[in-house]
PAMI-54322 format. One record per atom (N, C-alpha, C): x, y negated, z; residue number from 1; residue in three letters; atom name. Coordinates in pm, 1 decimal, m for minus. Layout:
PT          u          v          w   pos   code   site
PT          X          Y          Z   NUM    ALA     CA
...
END
This chain:
PT          u          v          w   pos   code   site
PT     m288.6    m1071.6     2550.5     1    MET      N
PT     m407.1    m1020.5     2486.1     1    MET     CA
PT     m366.2     m926.0     2373.0     1    MET      C
PT     m431.6     m814.8     2365.6     2    ARG      N
PT     m406.6     m718.4     2258.9     2    ARG     CA
PT     m520.7     m727.8     2159.2     2    ARG      C
PT     m489.7     m739.7     2034.4     3    PHE      N
PT     m590.5     m751.6     1931.0     3    PHE     CA
PT     m631.0     m613.9     1879.4     3    PHE      C
PT     m757.1     m581.6     1892.2     4    THR      N
PT     m812.1     m460.8     1831.8     4    THR     CA
PT     m887.2     m506.2     1708.2     4    THR      C
PT     m835.2     m473.6     1593.0     5    LEU      N
PT     m888.9     m526.4     1468.5     5    LEU     CA
PT     m959.7     m422.9     1382.6     5    LEU      C
PT     m987.2     m308.2     1440.3     6    VAL      N
PT    m1072.2     m208.6     1375.4     6    VAL     CA
PT    m1192.5     m191.8     1466.7     6    VAL      C
PT    m1307.0     m244.1     1421.8     7    ASP      N
PT    m1429.2     m228.7     1500.5     7    ASP     CA
PT    m1490.0      m90.8     1479.3     7    ASP      C
PT    m1498.5      m49.8     1353.7     8    LEU      N
PT    m1559.1       78.1     1319.0     8    LEU     CA
PT    m1480.2      147.2     1208.8     8    LEU      C
PT    m1482.7      278.4     1213.0     9    ILE      N
PT    m1433.5      360.2     1102.6     9    ILE     CA
PT    m1558.6      409.1     1031.2     9    ILE      C
PT    m1574.7      370.9      906.0    10    THR      N
PT    m1697.4      406.9      834.0    10    THR     CA
PT    m1680.1      529.8      745.0    10    THR      C
PT    m1559.8      555.0      699.3    11    GLU      N
PT    m1530.2      675.9      622.6    11    GLU     CA
PT    m1391.6      723.5      661.0    11    GLU      C
PT    m1376.1      854.2      667.7    12    LEU      N
PT    m1247.2      910.7      706.7    12    LEU     CA
PT    m1231.9     1047.4      642.9    12    LEU      C
PT    m1128.0     1060.1      564.6    13    GLU      N
PT    m1091.7     1188.7      506.5    13    GLU     CA
PT     m947.7     1215.2      549.4    13    GLU      C
PT     m929.0     1294.1      657.7    14    PRO      N
PT     m794.8     1316.2      710.4    14    PRO     CA
PT     m695.6     1357.1      601.5    14    PRO      C
PT     m578.2     1295.9      607.3    15    GLY      N
PT     m473.3     1325.0      511.2    15    GLY     CA
PT     m488.2     1254.8      378.2    15    GLY      C
PT     m596.3     1179.3      359.8    16    THR      N
PT     m622.1     1119.3      229.1    16    THR     CA
PT     m654.4      970.8      236.1    16    THR      C
PT     m765.3      934.9      306.9    17    ARG      N
PT     m809.0      794.8      303.8    17    ARG     CA
PT     m893.4      760.4      425.6    17    ARG      C
PT     m910.7      629.0      445.2    18    ILE      N
PT     m992.3      578.0      554.9    18    ILE     CA
PT    m1053.7      445.1      511.7    18    ILE      C
PT    m1173.4      416.5      563.6    19    THR      N
PT    m1236.6      286.8      545.3    19    THR     CA
PT    m1277.9      237.3      683.3    19    THR      C
PT    m1239.6      114.4      715.4    20    THR      N
PT    m1271.5       55.8      845.3    20    THR     CA
PT    m1332.4      m82.6      825.7    20    THR      C
PT    m1391.3     m135.3      933.3    21    THR      N
PT    m1443.9     m271.3      928.3    21    THR     CA
PT    m1397.1     m351.6     1048.2    21    THR      C
PT    m1385.5     m481.6     1024.6    22    LYS      N
PT    m1356.6     m580.9     1129.0    22    LYS     CA
PT    m1453.4     m695.7     1107.7    22    LYS      C
PT    m1545.7     m715.3     1200.9    23    SER      N
PT    m1638.9     m826.9     1193.1    23    SER     CA
PT    m1578.7     m945.4     1266.6    23    SER      C
PT    m1571.6    m1058.3     1199.3    24    VAL      N
PT    m1512.4    m1178.5     1257.7    24    VAL     CA
PT    m1624.4    m1261.7     1320.5    24    VAL      C
PT    m1607.6    m1295.9     1449.4    25    THR      N
PT    m1706.7    m1376.0     1519.8    25    THR     CA
PT    m1642.5    m1503.0     1573.9    25    THR      C
PT    m1724.5    m1604.7     1598.9    26    LEU      N
PT    m1673.7    m1731.8     1653.3    26    LEU     CA
PT    m1618.1    m1717.0     1793.8    26    LEU      C
PT    m1648.8    m1608.2     1862.3    27    SER      N
PT    m1602.9    m1592.0     2000.3    27    SER     CA
PT    m1456.7    m1547.1     2010.3    27    SER      C
PT    m1392.5    m1522.2     1899.2    28    GLU      N
PT    m1253.2    m1476.7     1903.7    28    GLU     CA
PT    m1161.6    m1595.8     1928.9    28    GLU      C
PT    m1082.3    m1586.2     2035.8    29    GLU      N
PT    m1002.6    m1697.8     2086.3    29    GLU     CA
PT     m910.4    m1762.0     1983.5    29    GLU      C
PT     m846.9    m1684.7     1900.9    30    TYR      N
PT     m749.7    m1740.1     1806.2    30    TYR     CA
PT     m814.2    m1834.2     1705.1    30    TYR      C
PT     m944.5    m1825.4     1686.4    31    LEU      N
PT    m1011.3    m1913.0     1589.9    31    LEU     CA
PT    m1012.1    m2059.1     1633.9    31    LEU      C
PT     m995.1    m2084.8     1765.2    32    ASP      N
PT     m989.0    m2223.0     1813.8    32    ASP     CA
PT     m870.0    m2297.8     1755.1    32    ASP      C
PT     m763.6    m2226.9     1723.5    33    ASP      N
PT     m640.5    m2289.0     1676.0    33    ASP     CA
PT     m612.6    m2267.9     1528.4    33    ASP      C
PT     m688.3    m2184.2     1464.1    34    HIS      N
PT     m653.4    m2145.5     1326.5    34    HIS     CA
PT     m772.4    m2156.5     1234.1    34    HIS      C
PT     m789.2    m2250.1     1164.0    35    PHE      N
PT     m741.1    m2387.5     1160.9    35    PHE     CA
PT     m845.3    m2475.6     1230.1    35    PHE      C
PT     m806.9    m2588.3     1290.7    36    PRO      N
PT     m907.2    m2675.5     1351.6    36    PRO     CA
PT    m1011.5    m2717.5     1246.9    36    PRO      C
PT    m1137.4    m2706.4     1282.8    37    ARG      N
PT    m1252.8    m2741.0     1198.7    37    ARG     CA
PT    m1268.2    m2650.5     1076.0    37    ARG      C
PT    m1183.9    m2550.9     1060.5    38    PHE      N
PT    m1196.3    m2454.3      950.7    38    PHE     CA
PT    m1147.2    m2318.6     1000.9    38    PHE      C
PT    m1225.8    m2254.8     1091.0    39    PRO      N
PT    m1178.6    m2128.9     1150.4    39    PRO     CA
PT    m1178.7    m2014.5     1048.4    39    PRO      C
PT    m1066.1    m1945.4     1041.1    40    VAL      N
PT    m1053.2    m1827.1      956.0    40    VAL     CA
PT     m965.2    m1724.3     1026.6    40    VAL      C
PT     m984.4    m1599.8      989.4    41    LEU      N
PT     m899.8    m1492.7     1041.3    41    LEU     CA
PT     m758.3    m1514.9      988.3    41    LEU      C
PT     m659.7    m1530.9     1077.6    42    PRO      N
PT     m522.0    m1553.3     1030.9    42    PRO     CA
PT     m472.1    m1438.4      942.9    42    PRO      C
PT     m390.4    m1472.6      844.1    43    GLY      N
PT     m335.7    m1372.6      752.8    43    GLY     CA
PT     m260.7    m1262.1      824.0    43    GLY      C
PT     m187.1    m1296.2      928.3    44    VAL      N
PT     m111.7    m1194.2     1001.0    44    VAL     CA
PT     m206.3    m1095.5     1069.4    44    VAL      C
PT     m325.8    m1142.0     1111.2    45    LEU      N
PT     m422.1    m1050.2     1171.4    45    LEU     CA
PT     m493.4     m966.8     1065.5    45    LEU      C
PT     m506.4    m1019.5      945.4    46    MET      N
PT     m558.5     m938.7      835.3    46    MET     CA
PT     m460.8     m823.7      807.5    46    MET      C
PT     m331.5     m854.7      806.7    47    LEU      N
PT     m228.9     m752.1      788.5    47    LEU     CA
PT     m232.4     m652.2      903.6    47    LEU      C
PT     m251.3     m700.7     1024.4    48    GLU      N
PT     m260.7     m611.2     1139.9    48    GLU     CA
PT     m383.0     m520.0     1128.7    48    GLU      C
PT     m494.5     m570.9     1077.9    49    ALA      N
PT     m613.5     m487.7     1057.8    49    ALA     CA
PT     m582.6     m374.8      959.4    49    ALA      C
PT     m507.1     m405.8      853.6    50    MET      N
PT     m467.2     m302.1      757.2    50    MET     CA
PT     m378.5     m198.8      825.9    50    MET      C
PT     m285.2     m245.2      907.9    51    THR      N
PT     m194.3     m155.3      979.2    51    THR     CA
PT     m271.4      m63.9     1073.4    51    THR      C
PT     m366.4     m121.5     1147.8    52    GLN      N
PT     m444.2      m41.1     1241.6    52    GLN     CA
PT     m529.2       63.5     1169.6    52    GLN      C
PT     m585.3       28.3     1054.8    53    ALA      N
PT     m663.1      126.0      977.7    53    ALA     CA
PT     m573.9      245.0      939.6    53    ALA      C
PT     m455.8      215.3      887.3    54    CYS      N
PT     m362.2      321.9      848.6    54    CYS     CA
PT     m321.1      405.5      969.2    54    CYS      C
PT     m301.2      340.8     1083.0    55    ALA      N
PT     m262.0      412.2     1205.1    55    ALA     CA
PT     m368.8      512.5     1247.5    55    ALA      C
PT     m496.5      474.4     1234.9    56    TRP      N
PT     m604.0      568.5     1269.3    56    TRP     CA
PT     m602.4      689.7     1176.2    56    TRP      C
PT     m574.1      667.7     1050.0    57    LEU      N
PT     m567.1      780.2      957.3    57    LEU     CA
PT     m453.7      874.8      996.1    57    LEU      C
PT     m338.5      820.5     1032.0    58    ILE      N
PT     m226.1      904.3     1076.0    58    ILE     CA
PT     m263.8      982.4     1201.4    58    ILE      C
PT     m321.6      912.9     1299.4    59    ARG      N
PT     m356.4      980.3     1425.3    59    ARG     CA
PT     m448.8     1099.6     1402.2    59    ARG      C
PT     m553.8     1078.4     1324.7    60    VAL      N
PT     m649.9     1186.7     1301.6    60    VAL     CA
PT     m586.9     1296.8     1218.0    60    VAL      C
PT     m513.5     1260.0     1114.4    61    THR      N
PT     m448.6     1358.8     1027.6    61    THR     CA
PT     m355.5     1449.4     1107.2    61    THR      C
PT     m280.9     1390.4     1200.8    62    ASP      N
PT     m183.3     1466.1     1279.5    62    ASP     CA
PT     m237.0     1509.0     1415.7    62    ASP      C
PT     m367.7     1502.7     1435.4    63    ASP      N
PT     m431.8     1541.5     1560.8    63    ASP     CA
PT     m364.7     1475.6     1681.3    63    ASP      C
PT     m337.9     1346.8     1669.2    64    PHE      N
PT     m284.8     1264.8     1778.4    64    PHE     CA
PT     m153.5     1319.7     1834.6    64    PHE      C
PT      m68.5     1372.4     1748.7    65    SER      N
PT       58.6     1427.6     1796.4    65    SER     CA
PT      164.2     1320.6     1822.9    65    SER      C
PT      133.3     1193.9     1792.3    66    HIS      N
PT      226.7     1083.2     1815.7    66    HIS     CA
PT      155.0      975.5     1897.0    66    HIS      C
PT      217.0      930.4     2003.9    67    SER      N
PT      153.8      827.1     2086.4    67    SER     CA
PT      173.7      687.2     2027.9    67    SER      C
PT      277.5      669.1     1948.1    68    ILE      N
PT      310.0      537.7     1892.7    68    ILE     CA
PT      308.8      543.3     1740.3    68    ILE      C
PT      235.2      449.4     1680.1    69    VAL      N
PT      232.4      434.3     1534.0    69    VAL     CA
PT      254.3      285.2     1507.7    69    VAL      C
PT      360.7      252.4     1434.3    70    THR      N
PT      393.7      111.2     1412.5    70    THR     CA
PT      419.7       82.4     1264.4    70    THR      C
PT      405.1      m44.3     1232.0    71    LEU      N
PT      434.6      m90.3     1096.5    71    LEU     CA
PT      585.8      m93.1     1077.5    71    LEU      C
PT      632.1      m26.5      974.3    72    LYS      N
PT      774.2      m26.8      941.3    72    LYS     CA
PT      802.5     m126.0      828.0    72    LYS      C
PT      711.7     m131.0      729.0    73    GLU      N
PT      735.1     m217.9      614.1    73    GLU     CA
PT      601.9     m257.8      550.7    73    GLU      C
PT      593.2     m384.4      512.5    74    ALA      N
PT      478.6     m436.0      437.0    74    ALA     CA
PT      533.7     m494.7      307.8    74    ALA      C
PT      485.4     m444.3      194.7    75    ARG      N
PT      534.4     m492.1       65.1    75    ARG     CA
PT      418.1     m538.4      m20.0    75    ARG      C
PT      447.9     m634.8     m104.2    76    ASN      N
PT      350.3     m683.5     m202.4    76    ASN     CA
PT      217.0     m722.6     m139.9    76    ASN      C
PT      220.8     m779.8      m19.5    77    VAL      N
PT       97.0     m824.2       44.0    77    VAL     CA
PT       53.1     m954.0      m24.3    77    VAL      C
PT      m69.6     m951.1      m75.3    78    LYS      N
PT     m124.0    m1067.7     m145.6    78    LYS     CA
PT     m258.7    m1101.8      m85.3    78    LYS      C
PT     m274.9    m1229.3      m52.5    79    TYR      N
PT     m399.7    m1278.6        5.1    79    TYR     CA
PT     m480.8    m1346.0     m103.8    79    TYR      C
PT     m609.1    m1311.5     m113.6    80    ALA      N
PT     m692.6    m1362.7     m221.5    80    ALA     CA
PT     m805.7    m1453.1     m172.9    80    ALA      C
PT     m841.8    m1443.4      m45.0    81    ARG      N
PT     m949.4    m1527.7        7.3    81    ARG     CA
PT     m945.3    m1531.2      159.3    81    ARG      C
PT    m1009.0    m1634.2      215.2    82    PHE      N
PT    m1021.8    m1645.8      359.6    82    PHE     CA
PT    m1131.0    m1550.6      409.6    82    PHE      C
PT    m1119.7    m1513.2      538.0    83    VAL      N
PT    m1225.0    m1438.0      604.7    83    VAL     CA
PT    m1273.4    m1525.7      719.7    83    VAL      C
PT    m1398.7    m1567.8      711.1    84    LYS      N
PT    m1454.5    m1663.9      805.9    84    LYS     CA
PT    m1545.1    m1595.0      907.4    84    LYS      C
PT    m1570.0    m1662.8     1020.9    85    PRO      N
PT    m1665.4    m1607.3     1117.9    85    PRO     CA
PT    m1799.0    m1577.6     1049.7    85    PRO      C
PT    m1857.0    m1464.5     1087.1    86    GLY      N
PT    m1981.1    m1419.1     1025.7    86    GLY     CA
PT    m1957.5    m1322.4      911.1    86    GLY      C
PT    m1833.0    m1308.9      868.4    87    GLU      N
PT    m1800.1    m1216.5      759.6    87    GLU     CA
PT    m1736.3    m1089.6      816.2    87    GLU      C
PT    m1743.1     m984.2      736.4    88    THR      N
PT    m1682.8     m856.8      774.8    88    THR     CA
PT    m1573.9     m821.3      675.2    88    THR      C
PT    m1455.6     m793.7      728.8    89    LEU      N
PT    m1343.4     m747.9      648.2    89    LEU     CA
PT    m1347.6     m595.6      645.4    89    LEU      C
PT    m1361.0     m539.5      527.0    90    THR      N
PT    m1359.2     m394.3      509.5    90    THR     CA
PT    m1223.4     m355.1      455.1    90    THR      C
PT    m1157.9     m263.4      523.8    91    ILE      N
PT    m1024.6     m217.2      484.2    91    ILE     CA
PT    m1036.0      m75.8      428.5    91    ILE      C
PT     m980.4      m55.4      309.4    92    LYS      N
PT     m972.5       77.8      249.1    92    LYS     CA
PT     m825.1      111.3      231.4    92    LYS      C
PT     m783.7      221.6      289.7    93    ALA      N
PT     m643.7      263.7      282.3    93    ALA     CA
PT     m636.3      405.8      227.5    93    ALA      C
PT     m541.1      426.5      137.7    94    ALA      N
PT     m517.9      559.2       79.8    94    ALA     CA
PT     m374.9      601.1      109.7    94    ALA      C
PT     m359.8      719.2      166.8    95    LEU      N
PT     m227.9      774.1      194.8    95    LEU     CA
PT     m162.0      814.2       64.2    95    LEU      C
PT      m40.5      764.2       41.0    96    LYS      N
PT       30.5      792.2      m84.1    96    LYS     CA
PT      147.0      888.3      m66.9    96    LYS      C
PT      217.4      877.3       46.4    97    LYS      N
PT      339.2      957.9       60.8    97    LYS     CA
PT      371.1      977.1      208.3    97    LYS      C
PT      418.4     1096.6      241.6    98    ARG      N
PT      464.4     1126.9      377.6    98    ARG     CA
PT      605.5     1182.4      369.0    98    ARG      C
PT      695.3     1126.3      446.9    99    VAL      N
PT      832.5     1175.7      454.9    99    VAL     CA
PT      874.3     1168.8      601.4    99    VAL      C
PT      911.4     1284.2      657.4   100    ASP      N
PT      950.8     1292.6      798.0   100    ASP     CA
PT      845.1     1226.0      885.7   100    ASP      C
PT      881.6     1116.2      950.5   101    ARG      N
PT      788.8     1047.7     1041.2   101    ARG     CA
PT      743.9      912.6      988.1   101    ARG      C
PT      731.3      905.0      856.8   102    THR      N
PT      677.7      783.6      796.0   102    THR     CA
PT      571.7      820.5      693.4   102    THR      C
PT      477.0      730.2      676.7   103    SER      N
PT      373.0      746.1      575.8   103    SER     CA
PT      354.0      614.4      504.0   103    SER      C
PT      330.8      622.0      372.0   104    SER      N
PT      309.3      503.0      290.1   104    SER     CA
PT      165.3      499.9      241.0   104    SER      C
PT      111.5      378.9      231.4   105    PHE      N
PT      m29.2      358.8      197.4   105    PHE     CA
PT      m45.9      247.4       95.5   105    PHE      C
PT     m147.7      260.2       12.1   106    ASP      N
PT     m200.6      149.3      m67.3   106    ASP     CA
PT     m323.8      102.2        7.9   106    ASP      C
PT     m331.5      m28.5       35.1   107    VAL      N
PT     m439.0      m80.7      119.1   107    VAL     CA
PT     m501.4     m203.3       53.6   107    VAL      C
PT     m634.2     m211.6       61.9   108    THR      N
PT     m707.8     m327.6       11.5   108    THR     CA
PT     m811.4     m367.4      114.7   108    THR      C
PT     m823.1     m499.1      134.7   109    GLY      N
PT     m925.6     m553.6      222.7   109    GLY     CA
PT    m1027.7     m629.6      140.5   109    GLY      C
PT    m1154.5     m611.0      173.5   110    TYR      N
PT    m1264.3     m673.8      100.5   110    TYR     CA
PT    m1354.5     m751.8      195.7   110    TYR      C
PT    m1417.0     m855.0      142.4   111    VAL      N
PT    m1532.3     m917.9      205.9   111    VAL     CA
PT    m1643.8     m902.0      104.1   111    VAL      C
PT    m1740.4     m817.2      136.6   112    GLY      N
PT    m1840.0     m780.4       36.7   112    GLY     CA
PT    m1769.9     m710.5      m77.8   112    GLY      C
PT    m1790.5     m759.3     m199.0   113    GLU      N
PT    m1726.0     m702.0     m317.2   113    GLU     CA
PT    m1597.6     m775.5     m355.3   113    GLU      C
PT    m1567.4     m884.7     m285.0   114    GLU      N
PT    m1449.1     m965.7     m318.3   114    GLU     CA
PT    m1324.7     m913.2     m247.8   114    GLU      C
PT    m1214.8     m904.3     m320.7   115    THR      N
PT    m1087.8     m865.0     m260.7   115    THR     CA
PT    m1034.9     m980.4     m176.4   115    THR      C
PT    m1000.6     m950.8      m51.9   116    ALA      N
PT     m944.1    m1051.2       38.9   116    ALA     CA
PT     m792.0    m1039.7       46.5   116    ALA      C
PT     m739.5     m916.2       41.1   117    LEU      N
PT     m595.2     m895.4       41.2   117    LEU     CA
PT     m563.9     m753.9       m4.0   117    LEU      C
PT     m441.5     m736.5      m49.8   118    THR      N
PT     m391.8     m605.7      m92.0   118    THR     CA
PT     m247.6     m591.7      m42.7   118    THR      C
PT     m201.0     m469.4      m34.7   119    GLY      N
PT      m62.3     m448.6        3.4   119    GLY     CA
PT      m25.4     m302.0        7.0   119    GLY      C
PT      103.2     m279.0       21.0   120    LYS      N
PT      158.9     m144.8       35.8   120    LYS     CA
PT      228.2     m142.1      171.5   120    LYS      C
PT      183.5      m52.6      258.4   121    LEU      N
PT      236.5      m45.0      393.8   121    LEU     CA
PT      305.3       87.8      417.9   121    LEU      C
PT      409.3       83.7      500.3   122    THR      N
PT      474.6      204.4      548.4   122    THR     CA
PT      470.7      199.7      699.8   122    THR      C
PT      420.4      305.3      760.2   123    LEU      N
PT      413.7      315.6      905.1   123    LEU     CA
PT      502.6      428.9      951.4   123    LEU      C
PT      557.8      412.8     1071.5   124    GLU      N
PT      635.5      519.9     1132.0   124    GLU     CA
PT      571.6      557.6     1264.7   124    GLU      C
PT      598.9      680.1     1311.9   125    TYR      N
PT      531.7      728.1     1431.8   125    TYR     CA
PT      625.0      819.2     1509.9   125    TYR      C
PT      603.0      818.5     1642.5   126    TYR      N
PT      689.7      894.2     1732.7   126    TYR     CA
PT      625.5      899.7     1870.6   126    TYR      C
PT      691.1      967.3     1961.8   127    ASN      N
PT      651.4      972.3     2101.9   127    ASN     CA
PT      759.5      906.9     2186.1   127    ASN      C
PT      717.4      840.1     2289.9   128    LEU      N
PT      812.6      772.4     2378.9   128    LEU     CA
PT      908.1      871.5     2444.7   128    LEU      C
PT      859.7      990.9     2475.1   129    ALA      N
PT      940.8     1091.1     2545.2   129    ALA     CA
PT     1055.7     1145.2     2461.1   129    ALA      C
PT     1054.0     1118.6     2331.9   130    GLU      N
PT     1163.0     1167.6     2248.3   130    GLU     CA
PT     1296.0     1102.9     2285.9   130    GLU      C
PT     1291.5      978.9     2332.1   131    LYS      N
PT     1414.6      911.0     2374.4   131    LYS     CA
PT     1426.6      903.8     2526.3   131    LYS      C
PT     1310.9      907.2     2592.5   132    ARG      N
PT     1309.8      902.4     2738.5   132    ARG     CA
PT     1212.1     1006.4     2789.1   132    ARG      C
PT     1259.9     1126.3     2820.0   133    PRO      N
PT     1172.4     1234.8     2864.0   133    PRO     CA
PT     1080.0     1196.4     2979.5   133    PRO      C
PT     1120.4     1101.2     3059.6   134    SER      N
PT     1036.6     1058.1     3172.2   134    SER     CA
PT      907.7      989.5     3125.1   134    SER      C
PT      897.7      959.0     2995.8   135    MET      N
PT      779.7      890.6     2941.1   135    MET     CA
PT      673.3      988.3     2888.2   135    MET      C
PT      691.8     1116.7     2910.5   136    ALA      N
PT      597.4     1215.7     2858.9   136    ALA     CA
PT      456.2     1192.7     2912.6   136    ALA      C
PT      442.8     1159.8     3038.2   137    GLN      N
PT      309.6     1133.6     3095.0   137    GLN     CA
PT      247.3     1010.5     3029.8   137    GLN      C
PT      325.6      910.0     3002.2   138    THR      N
PT      275.5      790.0     2934.1   138    THR     CA
PT      224.7      826.4     2794.8   138    THR      C
PT      299.2      911.4     2724.0   139    ASP      N
PT      252.6      959.0     2592.5   139    ASP     CA
PT      115.6     1024.5     2605.7   139    ASP      C
PT       99.4     1112.6     2703.4   140    ARG      N
PT      m27.8     1182.8     2721.6   140    ARG     CA
PT     m140.8     1084.3     2752.5   140    ARG      C
PT     m113.5      986.1     2836.4   141    GLU      N
PT     m215.5      886.8     2871.9   141    GLU     CA
PT     m254.5      800.8     2751.7   141    GLU      C
PT     m156.4      760.3     2672.1   142    LEU      N
PT     m185.6      681.8     2551.9   142    LEU     CA
PT     m271.6      760.8     2454.2   142    LEU      C
PT     m235.6      885.2     2432.0   143    VAL      N
PT     m310.8      969.4     2338.6   143    VAL     CA
PT     m453.8      988.4     2388.1   143    VAL      C
PT     m471.7     1009.9     2516.3   144    GLU      N
PT     m607.4     1027.9     2570.1   144    GLU     CA
PT     m690.6      900.6     2550.7   144    GLU      C
PT     m631.1      786.6     2575.8   145    LYS      N
PT     m702.1      659.5     2557.3   145    LYS     CA
PT     m739.0      640.0     2409.9   145    LYS      C
PT     m647.8      673.2     2319.9   146    LEU      N
PT     m674.4      661.2     2176.3   146    LEU     CA
PT     m785.1      757.2     2132.0   146    LEU      C
PT     m785.9      878.3     2185.2   147    ARG      N
PT     m892.4      973.6     2152.3   147    ARG     CA
PT    m1029.1      919.0     2195.7   147    ARG      C
PT    m1033.6      855.3     2312.1   148    GLN      N
PT    m1158.5      796.3     2360.7   148    GLN     CA
PT    m1201.8      680.6     2270.7   148    GLN      C
PT    m1107.6      599.3     2225.5   149    GLN      N
PT    m1140.3      489.2     2135.2   149    GLN     CA
PT    m1194.5      541.4     2002.5   149    GLN      C
PT    m1138.9      650.8     1953.8   150    LEU      N
PT    m1182.9      706.5     1826.2   150    LEU     CA
PT    m1331.0      743.2     1830.4   150    LEU      C
PT    m1375.7      799.8     1940.1   151    VAL      N
PT    m1516.5      838.1     1953.1   151    VAL     CA
PT    m1606.5      716.5     1930.8   151    VAL      C
PT    m1569.1      602.3     1986.1   152    VAL      N
PT    m1647.3      479.8     1970.9   152    VAL     CA
PT    m1638.6      428.3     1827.4   152    VAL      C
PT    m1521.7      430.3     1769.4   153    LYS      N
PT    m1500.8      374.8     1635.1   153    LYS     CA
PT    m1565.7      459.7     1525.2   153    LYS      C
PT    m1593.5      585.8     1553.6   154    LEU      N
PT    m1649.2      676.2     1453.1   154    LEU     CA
PT    m1802.1      676.1     1446.1   154    LEU      C
PT    m1868.8      596.1     1525.0   155    ARG      N
PT    m2015.6      596.5     1524.2   155    ARG     CA
PT    m2069.3      585.7     1382.0   155    ARG      C
PT    m2140.0      687.4     1338.3   156    GLY      N
PT    m2204.9      685.5     1207.6   156    GLY     CA
PT    m2111.8      702.2     1089.0   156    GLY      C
PT    m1987.6      738.5     1111.9   157    ALA      N
PT    m1890.7      749.3     1002.3   157    ALA     CA
PT    m1915.0      874.0      918.2   157    ALA      C
PT    m1875.6      864.0      791.5   158    LYS      N
PT    m1875.6      979.6      702.2   158    LYS     CA
PT    m1740.0     1046.3      717.5   158    LYS      C
PT    m1739.8     1165.1      775.6   159    VAL      N
PT    m1614.4     1236.2      801.0   159    VAL     CA
PT    m1631.2     1380.9      754.9   159    VAL      C
PT    m1613.6     1406.4      623.8   160    PRO      N
PT    m1640.1     1540.0      570.4   160    PRO     CA
PT    m1558.6     1650.7      635.8   160    PRO      C
PT    m1430.7     1627.9      661.5   161    ALA      N
PT    m1345.6     1734.5      715.0   161    ALA     CA
PT    m1373.8     1764.9      861.5   161    ALA      C
PT    m1443.0     1673.1      931.2   162    MET      N
PT    m1468.6     1693.4     1073.4   162    MET     CA
PT    m1615.1     1730.3     1098.9   162    MET      C
PT    m1698.2     1732.3      994.8   163    ALA      N
PT    m1842.3     1755.9     1012.9   163    ALA     CA
PT    m1871.4     1899.8     1046.1   163    ALA      C
END
């Protein structure tokens, strides 16, 4: 199972910042095990939601020139509250630095006005064909699928640079 932890992109300023949401529902399978009788979004999935938000900002900023965007480093991640079914985790990420094929972000997750977690993330990005030229078609297919997902995630978003 692949976890998609960005339901919507609500604000997007390419090259600068992004705001996304993840609504937690009781129908999510991992809640059966985490924790019994006290279901909450696992901390590692909260971190993954932050990573995915940053990845969308990179993709749009670079016009999907990289098929793969991965977490390289997570620093100073602090958890401040649980996220329970029925709640929405809002992720706000600001791009701080770009060097070669890495980008660093300051990221905060909220439930309503309460901070749920904070951290500093570094993501790296590349194409599969850079090491295996035979993977160029796979890169193209991944990028096309991601472009289609973006259309769905952007419903009603504030996107000044793309308006």
